[in-house]
A tleap script that builds the chain and sets N, CA, C and O, in Angstrom:
source leaprc.protein.ff14SB
mol = sequence {
  NLYS SER LEU LEU ASN ASN GLU GLU LYS ARG
  ILE PHE THR LEU LYS THR ASP SER ARG ASN
  GLN ASP TYR ILE ARG ASN VAL ILE SER ARG
  LEU ALA SER ARG ILE ASP VAL LEU MET ILE
  ASP GLY PHE HIE SER ILE ASN CYS CYS LEU
  ASN ASP LEU LYS TYR VAL ASP LEU LEU SER
  ASN ASP GLY VAL VAL LEU VAL HIE ASP SER
  ASN GLY HIE SER GLY PRO LEU ALA LEU MET
  GLU ALA ILE ASN LYS GLN MET PHE ASN VAL
  GLU ASN LEU PHE PRO GLU CYS VAL ASP ASP
  TYR GLY LEU CYS MET ILE THR ARG ASN GLY
  PRO THR LYS CTYR
}
set mol.1.N position { 10.799 -27.014 7.833 }
set mol.1.CA position { 11.005 -26.272 9.069 }
set mol.1.C position { 12.256 -26.767 9.789 }
set mol.1.O position { 12.193 -27.172 10.950 }
set mol.2.N position { 13.378 -26.731 9.100 }
set mol.2.CA position { 14.604 -27.248 9.683 }
set mol.2.C position { 15.026 -26.499 10.941 }
set mol.2.O position { 15.858 -26.999 11.698 }
set mol.3.N position { 14.483 -25.329 11.179 }
set mol.3.CA position { 14.816 -24.608 12.412 }
set mol.3.C position { 14.318 -25.357 13.641 }
set mol.3.O position { 14.750 -25.070 14.757 }
set mol.4.N position { 13.417 -26.310 13.448 }
set mol.4.CA position { 12.905 -27.114 14.556 }
set mol.4.C position { 13.808 -28.295 14.892 }
set mol.4.O position { 13.623 -28.936 15.927 }
set mol.5.N position { 14.776 -28.589 14.040 }
set mol.5.CA position { 15.659 -29.741 14.257 }
set mol.5.C position { 16.296 -29.677 15.641 }
set mol.5.O position { 16.779 -28.634 16.082 }
set mol.6.N position { 16.281 -30.820 16.305 }
set mol.6.CA position { 16.883 -30.920 17.621 }
set mol.6.C position { 17.276 -32.376 17.814 }
set mol.6.O position { 16.438 -33.212 18.152 }
set mol.7.N position { 18.548 -32.678 17.599 }
set mol.7.CA position { 19.013 -34.057 17.657 }
set mol.7.C position { 18.771 -34.685 19.029 }
set mol.7.O position { 18.435 -35.865 19.130 }
set mol.8.N position { 18.944 -33.886 20.082 }
set mol.8.CA position { 18.734 -34.399 21.435 }
set mol.8.C position { 17.291 -34.866 21.648 }
set mol.8.O position { 17.051 -35.863 22.330 }
set mol.9.N position { 16.332 -34.141 21.062 }
set mol.9.CA position { 14.920 -34.512 21.175 }
set mol.9.C position { 14.469 -35.414 20.022 }
set mol.9.O position { 13.295 -35.771 19.923 }
set mol.10.N position { 15.402 -35.770 19.169 }
set mol.10.CA position { 15.140 -36.650 18.019 }
set mol.10.C position { 14.108 -36.052 17.074 }
set mol.10.O position { 13.187 -36.730 16.619 }
set mol.11.N position { 14.287 -34.751 16.788 }
set mol.11.CA position { 13.444 -34.042 15.828 }
set mol.11.C position { 14.305 -33.731 14.614 }
set mol.11.O position { 15.328 -33.055 14.722 }
set mol.12.N position { 13.885 -34.229 13.466 }
set mol.12.CA position { 14.661 -34.058 12.240 }
set mol.12.C position { 13.746 -33.624 11.100 }
set mol.12.O position { 12.587 -34.033 11.028 }
set mol.13.N position { 14.275 -32.804 10.226 }
set mol.13.CA position { 13.575 -32.383 9.025 }
set mol.13.C position { 14.419 -32.805 7.839 }
set mol.13.O position { 15.631 -32.588 7.816 }
set mol.14.N position { 13.781 -33.401 6.871 }
set mol.14.CA position { 14.472 -33.839 5.662 }
set mol.14.C position { 13.848 -33.105 4.489 }
set mol.14.O position { 12.659 -33.266 4.217 }
set mol.15.N position { 14.641 -32.298 3.789 }
set mol.15.CA position { 14.147 -31.531 2.652 }
set mol.15.C position { 14.644 -32.180 1.368 }
set mol.15.O position { 15.819 -32.080 1.016 }
set mol.16.N position { 13.728 -32.843 0.678 }
set mol.16.CA position { 14.057 -33.473 -0.594 }
set mol.16.C position { 12.760 -33.826 -1.294 }
set mol.16.O position { 11.684 -33.722 -0.706 }
set mol.17.N position { 12.856 -34.232 -2.514 }
set mol.17.CA position { 11.692 -34.705 -3.259 }
set mol.17.C position { 11.262 -36.035 -2.660 }
set mol.17.O position { 12.075 -36.954 -2.561 }
set mol.18.N position { 10.024 -36.153 -2.267 }
set mol.18.CA position { 9.563 -37.356 -1.578 }
set mol.18.C position { 9.576 -38.595 -2.468 }
set mol.18.O position { 9.400 -39.710 -1.976 }
set mol.19.N position { 9.779 -38.414 -3.763 }
set mol.19.CA position { 9.886 -39.576 -4.648 }
set mol.19.C position { 11.240 -40.272 -4.516 }
set mol.19.O position { 11.429 -41.361 -5.058 }
set mol.20.N position { 12.176 -39.661 -3.806 }
set mol.20.CA position { 13.494 -40.263 -3.559 }
set mol.20.C position { 13.381 -41.283 -2.434 }
set mol.20.O position { 14.033 -41.150 -1.398 }
set mol.21.N position { 12.555 -42.297 -2.640 }
set mol.21.CA position { 12.241 -43.275 -1.594 }
set mol.21.C position { 13.480 -43.931 -0.998 }
set mol.21.O position { 13.594 -44.021 0.224 }
set mol.22.N position { 14.406 -44.387 -1.826 }
set mol.22.CA position { 15.598 -45.074 -1.308 }
set mol.22.C position { 16.424 -44.154 -0.417 }
set mol.22.O position { 16.830 -44.544 0.678 }
set mol.23.N position { 16.673 -42.933 -0.888 }
set mol.23.CA position { 17.458 -41.969 -0.124 }
set mol.23.C position { 16.775 -41.655 1.212 }
set mol.23.O position { 17.419 -41.679 2.260 }
set mol.24.N position { 15.488 -41.364 1.173 }
set mol.24.CA position { 14.752 -40.989 2.386 }
set mol.24.C position { 14.736 -42.135 3.382 }
set mol.24.O position { 14.980 -41.930 4.571 }
set mol.25.N position { 14.450 -43.333 2.909 }
set mol.25.CA position { 14.410 -44.489 3.802 }
set mol.25.C position { 15.787 -44.760 4.421 }
set mol.25.O position { 15.879 -45.183 5.573 }
set mol.26.N position { 16.838 -44.519 3.665 }
set mol.26.CA position { 18.195 -44.699 4.189 }
set mol.26.C position { 18.463 -43.696 5.309 }
set mol.26.O position { 18.975 -44.066 6.366 }
set mol.27.N position { 18.122 -42.438 5.084 }
set mol.27.CA position { 18.335 -41.404 6.100 }
set mol.27.C position { 17.507 -41.709 7.348 }
set mol.27.O position { 18.011 -41.611 8.467 }
set mol.28.N position { 16.251 -42.074 7.162 }
set mol.28.CA position { 15.389 -42.368 8.312 }
set mol.28.C position { 15.924 -43.552 9.106 }
set mol.28.O position { 15.893 -43.538 10.336 }
set mol.29.N position { 16.412 -44.567 8.417 }
set mol.29.CA position { 16.937 -45.736 9.137 }
set mol.29.C position { 18.158 -45.376 9.975 }
set mol.29.O position { 18.419 -46.022 10.990 }
set mol.30.N position { 18.913 -44.352 9.565 }
set mol.30.CA position { 20.072 -43.918 10.355 }
set mol.30.C position { 19.664 -43.039 11.527 }
set mol.30.O position { 20.345 -43.028 12.553 }
set mol.31.N position { 18.565 -42.302 11.394 }
set mol.31.CA position { 18.161 -41.342 12.421 }
set mol.31.C position { 17.204 -41.914 13.461 }
set mol.31.O position { 17.275 -41.557 14.637 }
set mol.32.N position { 16.326 -42.787 13.035 }
set mol.32.CA position { 15.289 -43.270 13.945 }
set mol.32.C position { 14.787 -44.622 13.468 }
set mol.32.O position { 14.901 -44.957 12.289 }
set mol.33.N position { 14.242 -45.383 14.377 }
set mol.33.CA position { 13.700 -46.680 13.976 }
set mol.33.C position { 12.299 -46.533 13.384 }
set mol.33.O position { 11.913 -47.309 12.510 }
set mol.34.N position { 11.549 -45.560 13.844 }
set mol.34.CA position { 10.186 -45.321 13.364 }
set mol.34.C position { 9.899 -43.817 13.376 }
set mol.34.O position { 10.579 -43.041 14.047 }
set mol.35.N position { 8.874 -43.432 12.615 }
set mol.35.CA position { 8.434 -42.040 12.555 }
set mol.35.C position { 7.210 -41.887 13.450 }
set mol.35.O position { 6.283 -42.694 13.376 }
set mol.36.N position { 7.200 -40.862 14.291 }
set mol.36.CA position { 6.039 -40.583 15.136 }
set mol.36.C position { 5.068 -39.627 14.450 }
set mol.36.O position { 3.854 -39.787 14.572 }
set mol.37.N position { 5.588 -38.638 13.735 }
set mol.37.CA position { 4.747 -37.683 13.015 }
set mol.37.C position { 5.297 -37.534 11.608 }
set mol.37.O position { 6.460 -37.180 11.415 }
set mol.38.N position { 4.451 -37.806 10.633 }
set mol.38.CA position { 4.802 -37.636 9.224 }
set mol.38.C position { 3.919 -36.533 8.671 }
set mol.38.O position { 2.701 -36.688 8.583 }
set mol.39.N position { 4.535 -35.417 8.298 }
set mol.39.CA position { 3.802 -34.277 7.748 }
set mol.39.C position { 3.935 -34.306 6.239 }
set mol.39.O position { 5.045 -34.236 5.711 }
set mol.40.N position { 2.812 -34.410 5.538 }
set mol.40.CA position { 2.810 -34.418 4.082 }
set mol.40.C position { 2.275 -33.074 3.605 }
set mol.40.O position { 1.106 -32.745 3.806 }
set mol.41.N position { 3.150 -32.311 2.974 }
set mol.41.CA position { 2.778 -31.009 2.412 }
set mol.41.C position { 3.603 -30.824 1.151 }
set mol.41.O position { 4.500 -29.982 1.090 }
set mol.42.N position { 3.287 -31.611 0.169 }
set mol.42.CA position { 4.083 -31.601 -1.053 }
set mol.42.C position { 3.254 -31.229 -2.253 }
set mol.42.O position { 2.334 -30.416 -2.175 }
set mol.43.N position { 3.604 -31.849 -3.375 }
set mol.43.CA position { 2.843 -31.621 -4.594 }
set mol.43.C position { 1.428 -32.152 -4.402 }
set mol.43.O position { 1.210 -33.035 -3.572 }
set mol.44.N position { 0.490 -31.645 -5.134 }
set mol.44.CA position { -0.913 -31.937 -4.877 }
set mol.44.C position { -1.554 -32.895 -5.870 }
set mol.44.O position { -2.773 -33.061 -5.860 }
set mol.45.N position { -0.768 -33.521 -6.716 }
set mol.45.CA position { -1.347 -34.506 -7.624 }
set mol.45.C position { -1.647 -35.774 -6.840 }
set mol.45.O position { -1.016 -36.034 -5.816 }
set mol.46.N position { -2.602 -36.563 -7.309 }
set mol.46.CA position { -2.941 -37.804 -6.615 }
set mol.46.C position { -1.750 -38.751 -6.622 }
set mol.46.O position { -1.522 -39.447 -5.633 }
set mol.47.N position { -0.983 -38.797 -7.710 }
set mol.47.CA position { 0.183 -39.685 -7.759 }
set mol.47.C position { 1.229 -39.301 -6.718 }
set mol.47.O position { 1.811 -40.176 -6.078 }
set mol.48.N position { 1.472 -38.015 -6.543 }
set mol.48.CA position { 2.443 -37.587 -5.526 }
set mol.48.C position { 1.913 -37.872 -4.124 }
set mol.48.O position { 2.675 -38.281 -3.248 }
set mol.49.N position { 0.630 -37.662 -3.906 }
set mol.49.CA position { 0.042 -37.956 -2.592 }
set mol.49.C position { 0.129 -39.443 -2.281 }
set mol.49.O position { 0.441 -39.822 -1.152 }
set mol.50.N position { -0.143 -40.292 -3.272 }
set mol.50.CA position { -0.029 -41.739 -3.068 }
set mol.50.C position { 1.407 -42.128 -2.763 }
set mol.50.O position { 1.649 -42.976 -1.904 }
set mol.51.N position { 2.360 -41.523 -3.454 }
set mol.51.CA position { 3.769 -41.792 -3.182 }
set mol.51.C position { 4.117 -41.411 -1.750 }
set mol.51.O position { 4.786 -42.171 -1.050 }
set mol.52.N position { 3.673 -40.252 -1.316 }
set mol.52.CA position { 3.980 -39.787 0.041 }
set mol.52.C position { 3.391 -40.711 1.092 }
set mol.52.O position { 3.990 -40.924 2.146 }
set mol.53.N position { 2.231 -41.254 0.808 }
set mol.53.CA position { 1.587 -42.134 1.777 }
set mol.53.C position { 2.310 -43.478 1.905 }
set mol.53.O position { 2.081 -44.208 2.869 }
set mol.54.N position { 3.169 -43.810 0.959 }
set mol.54.CA position { 3.939 -45.055 1.051 }
set mol.54.C position { 4.811 -45.085 2.310 }
set mol.54.O position { 5.193 -46.160 2.772 }
set mol.55.N position { 5.122 -43.933 2.857 }
set mol.55.CA position { 5.963 -43.870 4.051 }
set mol.55.C position { 5.226 -44.308 5.315 }
set mol.55.O position { 5.827 -44.386 6.386 }
set mol.56.N position { 3.929 -44.593 5.199 }
set mol.56.CA position { 3.146 -45.002 6.368 }
set mol.56.C position { 3.731 -46.265 6.999 }
set mol.56.O position { 3.551 -46.491 8.195 }
set mol.57.N position { 4.421 -47.082 6.225 }
set mol.57.CA position { 5.012 -48.297 6.793 }
set mol.57.C position { 6.140 -47.992 7.774 }
set mol.57.O position { 6.575 -48.880 8.508 }
set mol.58.N position { 6.617 -46.752 7.796 }
set mol.58.CA position { 7.680 -46.352 8.721 }
set mol.58.C position { 7.136 -45.754 10.023 }
set mol.58.O position { 7.910 -45.402 10.913 }
set mol.59.N position { 5.817 -45.638 10.134 }
set mol.59.CA position { 5.226 -45.046 11.334 }
set mol.59.C position { 5.384 -45.947 12.546 }
set mol.59.O position { 5.362 -47.173 12.437 }
set mol.60.N position { 5.543 -45.320 13.696 }
set mol.60.CA position { 5.487 -46.053 14.952 }
set mol.60.C position { 4.044 -46.512 15.157 }
set mol.60.O position { 3.144 -46.058 14.451 }
set mol.61.N position { 3.824 -47.395 16.101 }
set mol.61.CA position { 2.465 -47.896 16.346 }
set mol.61.C position { 1.467 -46.784 16.623 }
set mol.61.O position { 0.305 -46.871 16.225 }
set mol.62.N position { 1.914 -45.749 17.299 }
set mol.62.CA position { 1.037 -44.614 17.611 }
set mol.62.C position { 1.287 -43.431 16.688 }
set mol.62.O position { 0.878 -42.309 16.985 }
set mol.63.N position { 1.957 -43.680 15.570 }
set mol.63.CA position { 2.318 -42.608 14.648 }
set mol.63.C position { 1.116 -41.942 14.007 }
set mol.63.O position { 0.036 -42.522 13.898 }
set mol.64.N position { 1.340 -40.705 13.585 }
set mol.64.CA position { 0.300 -39.870 12.987 }
set mol.64.C position { 0.809 -39.326 11.658 }
set mol.64.O position { 1.966 -38.923 11.538 }
set mol.65.N position { -0.076 -39.322 10.663 }
set mol.65.CA position { 0.217 -38.674 9.396 }
set mol.65.C position { -0.658 -37.433 9.308 }
set mol.65.O position { -1.873 -37.518 9.489 }
set mol.66.N position { -0.060 -36.295 9.036 }
set mol.66.CA position { -0.800 -35.056 8.814 }
set mol.66.C position { -0.689 -34.710 7.339 }
set mol.66.O position { 0.410 -34.681 6.785 }
set mol.67.N position { -1.825 -34.448 6.703 }
set mol.67.CA position { -1.855 -34.105 5.281 }
set mol.67.C position { -2.397 -32.693 5.151 }
set mol.67.O position { -3.553 -32.423 5.476 }
set mol.68.N position { -1.536 -31.789 4.666 }
set mol.68.CA position { -1.929 -30.395 4.480 }
set mol.68.C position { -2.635 -30.234 3.142 }
set mol.68.O position { -2.447 -31.044 2.234 }
set mol.69.N position { -3.434 -29.206 3.023 }
set mol.69.CA position { -4.163 -28.872 1.797 }
set mol.69.C position { -5.243 -29.894 1.474 }
set mol.69.O position { -5.560 -30.119 0.306 }
set mol.70.N position { -5.802 -30.507 2.493 }
set mol.70.CA position { -6.786 -31.575 2.295 }
set mol.70.C position { -8.208 -31.057 2.051 }
set mol.70.O position { -9.094 -31.851 1.735 }
set mol.71.N position { -8.444 -29.767 2.187 }
set mol.71.CA position { -9.768 -29.216 1.912 }
set mol.71.C position { -9.895 -28.647 0.508 }
set mol.71.O position { -11.003 -28.545 -0.017 }
set mol.72.N position { -8.791 -28.281 -0.102 }
set mol.72.CA position { -8.913 -27.506 -1.334 }
set mol.72.C position { -8.159 -27.997 -2.537 }
set mol.72.O position { -8.217 -27.360 -3.589 }
set mol.73.N position { -7.456 -29.097 -2.434 }
set mol.73.CA position { -6.689 -29.585 -3.578 }
set mol.73.C position { -7.134 -31.003 -3.928 }
set mol.73.O position { -7.402 -31.818 -3.045 }
set mol.74.N position { -7.209 -31.280 -5.210 }
set mol.74.CA position { -7.781 -32.550 -5.661 }
set mol.74.C position { -6.982 -33.767 -5.216 }
set mol.74.O position { -7.585 -34.782 -4.869 }
set mol.75.N position { -5.653 -33.714 -5.211 }
set mol.75.CA position { -4.845 -34.864 -4.806 }
set mol.75.C position { -5.080 -35.266 -3.358 }
set mol.75.O position { -5.450 -36.410 -3.092 }
set mol.76.N position { -4.872 -34.344 -2.409 }
set mol.76.CA position { -5.147 -34.691 -1.009 }
set mol.76.C position { -6.608 -35.068 -0.755 }
set mol.76.O position { -6.884 -35.962 0.045 }
set mol.77.N position { -7.540 -34.399 -1.423 }
set mol.77.CA position { -8.957 -34.744 -1.260 }
set mol.77.C position { -9.223 -36.184 -1.694 }
set mol.77.O position { -9.883 -36.943 -0.984 }
set mol.78.N position { -8.706 -36.551 -2.861 }
set mol.78.CA position { -8.905 -37.912 -3.372 }
set mol.78.C position { -8.240 -38.936 -2.456 }
set mol.78.O position { -8.785 -40.015 -2.221 }
set mol.79.N position { -7.065 -38.593 -1.942 }
set mol.79.CA position { -6.353 -39.497 -1.043 }
set mol.79.C position { -7.166 -39.755 0.224 }
set mol.79.O position { -7.288 -40.898 0.662 }
set mol.80.N position { -7.718 -38.701 0.808 }
set mol.80.CA position { -8.499 -38.848 2.029 }
set mol.80.C position { -9.734 -39.715 1.789 }
set mol.80.O position { -10.132 -40.490 2.659 }
set mol.81.N position { -10.330 -39.584 0.623 }
set mol.81.CA position { -11.520 -40.384 0.300 }
set mol.81.C position { -11.166 -41.843 0.023 }
set mol.81.O position { -11.976 -42.734 0.279 }
set mol.82.N position { -9.963 -42.095 -0.499 }
set mol.82.CA position { -9.590 -43.439 -0.939 }
set mol.82.C position { -8.957 -44.302 0.151 }
set mol.82.O position { -8.843 -45.516 -0.021 }
set mol.83.N position { -8.550 -43.710 1.250 }
set mol.83.CA position { -7.873 -44.473 2.304 }
set mol.83.C position { -8.795 -45.555 2.854 }
set mol.83.O position { -9.984 -45.325 3.074 }
set mol.84.N position { -8.232 -46.721 3.068 }
set mol.84.CA position { -8.971 -47.851 3.628 }
set mol.84.C position { -9.357 -47.516 5.073 }
set mol.84.O position { -8.506 -47.490 5.962 }
set mol.85.N position { -10.644 -47.263 5.292 }
set mol.85.CA position { -11.125 -46.836 6.620 }
set mol.85.C position { -11.133 -47.979 7.629 }
set mol.85.O position { -11.302 -47.741 8.825 }
set mol.86.N position { -10.953 -49.214 7.168 }
set mol.86.CA position { -10.832 -50.325 8.111 }
set mol.86.C position { -9.426 -50.374 8.699 }
set mol.86.O position { -9.225 -50.912 9.788 }
set mol.87.N position { -8.464 -49.821 7.992 }
set mol.87.CA position { -7.081 -49.815 8.471 }
set mol.87.C position { -6.701 -48.497 9.135 }
set mol.87.O position { -5.871 -48.473 10.044 }
set mol.88.N position { -7.310 -47.396 8.683 }
set mol.88.CA position { -6.907 -46.073 9.159 }
set mol.88.C position { -8.122 -45.221 9.507 }
set mol.88.O position { -9.174 -45.314 8.874 }
set mol.89.N position { -7.948 -44.400 10.519 }
set mol.89.CA position { -8.920 -43.356 10.833 }
set mol.89.C position { -8.468 -42.094 10.110 }
set mol.89.O position { -7.282 -41.765 10.110 }
set mol.90.N position { -9.396 -41.397 9.504 }
set mol.90.CA position { -9.107 -40.140 8.813 }
set mol.90.C position { -9.995 -39.067 9.413 }
set mol.90.O position { -11.220 -39.189 9.431 }
set mol.91.N position { -9.359 -38.018 9.902 }
set mol.91.CA position { -10.116 -36.944 10.538 }
set mol.91.C position { -9.723 -35.604 9.928 }
set mol.91.O position { -8.552 -35.227 9.928 }
set mol.92.N position { -10.718 -34.893 9.410 }
set mol.92.CA position { -10.489 -33.546 8.912 }
set mol.92.C position { -10.485 -32.626 10.127 }
set mol.92.O position { -11.511 -32.462 10.788 }
set mol.93.N position { -9.344 -32.030 10.420 }
set mol.93.CA position { -9.209 -31.231 11.642 }
set mol.93.C position { -9.867 -29.858 11.545 }
set mol.93.O position { -10.189 -29.254 12.568 }
set mol.94.N position { -10.071 -29.359 10.321 }
set mol.94.CA position { -10.666 -28.031 10.141 }
set mol.94.C position { -11.688 -28.045 9.007 }
set mol.94.O position { -11.504 -27.357 8.003 }
set mol.95.N position { -12.772 -28.826 9.156 }
set mol.95.CA position { -13.732 -28.929 8.051 }
set mol.95.C position { -14.487 -27.629 7.778 }
set mol.95.O position { -14.969 -27.405 6.667 }
set mol.96.N position { -14.585 -26.783 8.785 }
set mol.96.CA position { -15.320 -25.533 8.618 }
set mol.96.C position { -14.541 -24.481 7.833 }
set mol.96.O position { -15.107 -23.465 7.431 }
set mol.97.N position { -13.268 -24.711 7.615 }
set mol.97.CA position { -12.412 -23.740 6.921 }
set mol.97.C position { -12.471 -23.979 5.415 }
set mol.97.O position { -11.517 -24.479 4.819 }
set mol.98.N position { -13.590 -23.621 4.815 }
set mol.98.CA position { -13.762 -23.887 3.387 }
set mol.98.C position { -12.857 -23.018 2.528 }
set mol.98.O position { -12.507 -23.410 1.415 }
set mol.99.N position { -12.473 -21.851 3.021 }
set mol.99.CA position { -11.573 -20.984 2.270 }
set mol.99.C position { -10.109 -21.311 2.528 }
set mol.99.O position { -9.224 -20.830 1.821 }
set mol.100.N position { -9.860 -22.128 3.541 }
set mol.100.CA position { -8.508 -22.533 3.886 }
set mol.100.C position { -8.218 -23.865 3.215 }
set mol.100.O position { -9.133 -24.514 2.708 }
set mol.101.N position { -6.994 -24.266 3.205 }
set mol.101.CA position { -6.647 -25.504 2.520 }
set mol.101.C position { -6.664 -26.731 3.419 }
set mol.101.O position { -6.453 -27.844 2.935 }
set mol.102.N position { -6.908 -26.562 4.696 }
set mol.102.CA position { -7.194 -27.681 5.579 }
set mol.102.C position { -6.028 -28.533 6.025 }
set mol.102.O position { -4.895 -28.374 5.571 }
set mol.103.N position { -6.345 -29.450 6.936 }
set mol.103.CA position { -5.378 -30.378 7.494 }
set mol.103.C position { -6.134 -31.628 7.931 }
set mol.103.O position { -7.106 -31.539 8.682 }
set mol.104.N position { -5.691 -32.785 7.464 }
set mol.104.CA position { -6.279 -34.056 7.874 }
set mol.104.C position { -5.263 -34.840 8.690 }
set mol.104.O position { -4.054 -34.721 8.489 }
set mol.105.N position { -5.778 -35.643 9.613 }
set mol.105.CA position { -4.936 -36.500 10.428 }
set mol.105.C position { -5.312 -37.954 10.148 }
set mol.105.O position { -6.486 -38.323 10.174 }
set mol.106.N position { -4.297 -38.767 9.881 }
set mol.106.CA position { -4.490 -40.190 9.638 }
set mol.106.C position { -3.804 -40.950 10.757 }
set mol.106.O position { -2.626 -40.729 11.038 }
set mol.107.N position { -4.545 -41.847 11.396 }
set mol.107.CA position { -3.971 -42.705 12.443 }
set mol.107.C position { -4.364 -44.151 12.166 }
set mol.107.O position { -5.322 -44.427 11.444 }
set mol.108.N position { -3.612 -45.052 12.747 }
set mol.108.CA position { -3.906 -46.471 12.570 }
set mol.108.C position { -5.198 -46.819 13.295 }
set mol.108.O position { -5.515 -46.251 14.340 }
set mol.109.N position { -5.924 -47.748 12.731 }
set mol.109.CA position { -7.157 -48.224 13.326 }
set mol.109.C position { -6.897 -49.604 13.903 }
set mol.109.O position { -7.020 -50.608 13.201 }
set mol.110.N position { -6.540 -49.658 15.176 }
set mol.110.CA position { -6.263 -50.948 15.817 }
set mol.110.C position { -4.777 -51.253 15.875 }
set mol.110.O position { -3.953 -50.455 15.427 }
set mol.111.N position { -4.436 -52.410 16.428 }
set mol.111.CA position { -3.018 -52.776 16.612 }
set mol.111.C position { -2.323 -53.019 15.277 }
set mol.111.O position { -2.935 -53.424 14.288 }
set mol.112.N position { -1.030 -52.758 15.291 }
set mol.112.CA position { -0.223 -52.910 14.101 }
set mol.112.C position { 0.810 -54.003 14.307 }
set mol.112.O position { 1.381 -54.130 15.390 }
set mol.113.N position { 1.049 -54.785 13.275 }
set mol.113.CA position { 2.094 -55.818 13.324 }
set mol.113.C position { 3.208 -55.391 12.379 }
set mol.113.O position { 2.956 -54.921 11.269 }
set mol.114.N position { 4.437 -55.563 12.837 }
set mol.114.CA position { 5.594 -55.295 11.975 }
set mol.114.C position { 6.269 -56.587 11.653 }
set mol.114.O position { 7.271 -56.599 10.937 }
savepdb mol mol.pdb
quit
């Protein structure tokens, strides 16, 4: 959704394969010190979902991860089940939408140290 980009409000969209960890981390380090909202809506394999979740270390203390397709695809479903619930809260925002692909929100559980 690059139409949402607004440098003044520090809103940026990066369109690339999320496996390009070095490139993405380099761009993020130039644009912002931390991510407030990380939207994951990529490939649906468990390996790709796990790769995308690696970016959680870039979240601000109050940062949020949103995972799309969490009701209907095996990768996001497995990821939501496997997350360490002592470290993160996982909330299915639309559990009643069984025909929809859903959206989950992941937030930190307690204070974070960097």
